[in-house]
N, C-alpha and C positions, 0 to 999 in steps of 0.2 A: 235183403232182397225184397223189392216191392212188387206187389200184384199188378198184373197187367189189367188195366181197367176195362178191357173189352174182353176179358177172359170168362170162359165157361168152366166152372170147376166141377169135378166128380163126374165125369161123363159115363156113368153106369146106368145108361137109359133103360135097358131091358128090365131092370128091377122095379122101374116105375110103370111098366105097362100094366094095365088092367086093375090098377089100384087108384083110389082116389087121392087127390093132392090139395094141398093149400099153397096160395101164391100170396107173397108178401112184397111190396115194393117199398125199399128202404133207401133213404137218401143219405149219402156220405158227403163229406166236405166237398169231394171233387168228382164224385160220380153217383149214379144210382144203380141199386143192386136189386134185381128180381130174384128172391128167394123162393125156390120151388122145393116143397117138402112132402114127400110120400107119406101115406099112412104107416108104412113100414119103418120111418126114420131116415130114409135116404134123402140127402139135400143136395140140390144143385143151385148154384149162383150164377147169373148172368149179369155182368157189370156193363154199363154204358154211360152215356152222357148224363149230366145232371138235370138237364132240361127236358128230360123225357116227358111227354105229354103235352109240351108245349112248343117244342122244336123237333120236328120230324126230319132226321138226317138219314134214315134208310140204314141204320147201323144194326149190329146183331141184336141189341135190345129191342129196338124198334120192331124187327122182323119177328122176334119171339112174342112180343106182346100182341102183335097182329095175329099171331096163330091162336091166340086164346079166344074159345067160343064165347060169343056175346049172348048166347041164349041163356046162361046162367051165371055168367060173371060180369058185375057191374065195373067197368074200367074206371068209373069216376071213383068208386070206393077204392080201387086198387091204387089209384094215383094219390089217394088221401091217406095212404099207409095203412088202410083197413084190410085186415086178412081176408082173403076170398076162397072159399072152398070150390074145388071142381070135383064133380063126380067120376067115378072110374070110366064110365062109357064115354066121356068126352075128353080124355086126357091124351088120346093117340096123336091128335094134330099138334099138340104142344111138344110132345117127345119127338115126333118127326121134325119139326122144327129145329130142336136143340141138335139132332143128329146131323141135319142138312148144314147147319151152322158149322159144326166141326169139321165136316167134310169139306167145305169150303176152305177153311183154314188150313186143314192138311194138304189140299190141293195147291194152295198158294205156297205154303212151305216147301213142298216138294218141287214146284216149278223154280223156286229161288235157289234150291239146292241145299236148303237146311235139313232135309229129311230124305232119306232114300227109300 
């Protein structure tokens, strides 16, 4: 079974709130993966198009990256696969974005009759 390249894994977001996190953007052969790791060891992966940072498609990965606060996170470093730290007081907007993306997918699946 292959992974959906646009999937968000491990949606246990409340365990991420109020804690610092690290962000790493990894490039796989067919997609890019934003790895969000909390200081407690919880990891969430957001997959999207390989051309992230150069081709804006408005995908889940684009929208989650848009939610990253620019005050302390240098996106150029993130796109260069350098691990970036986010302090606890700036993580809520990223977590809110992850929850919103999951809500969009659930609503779409319900509308198509795949979920009740």
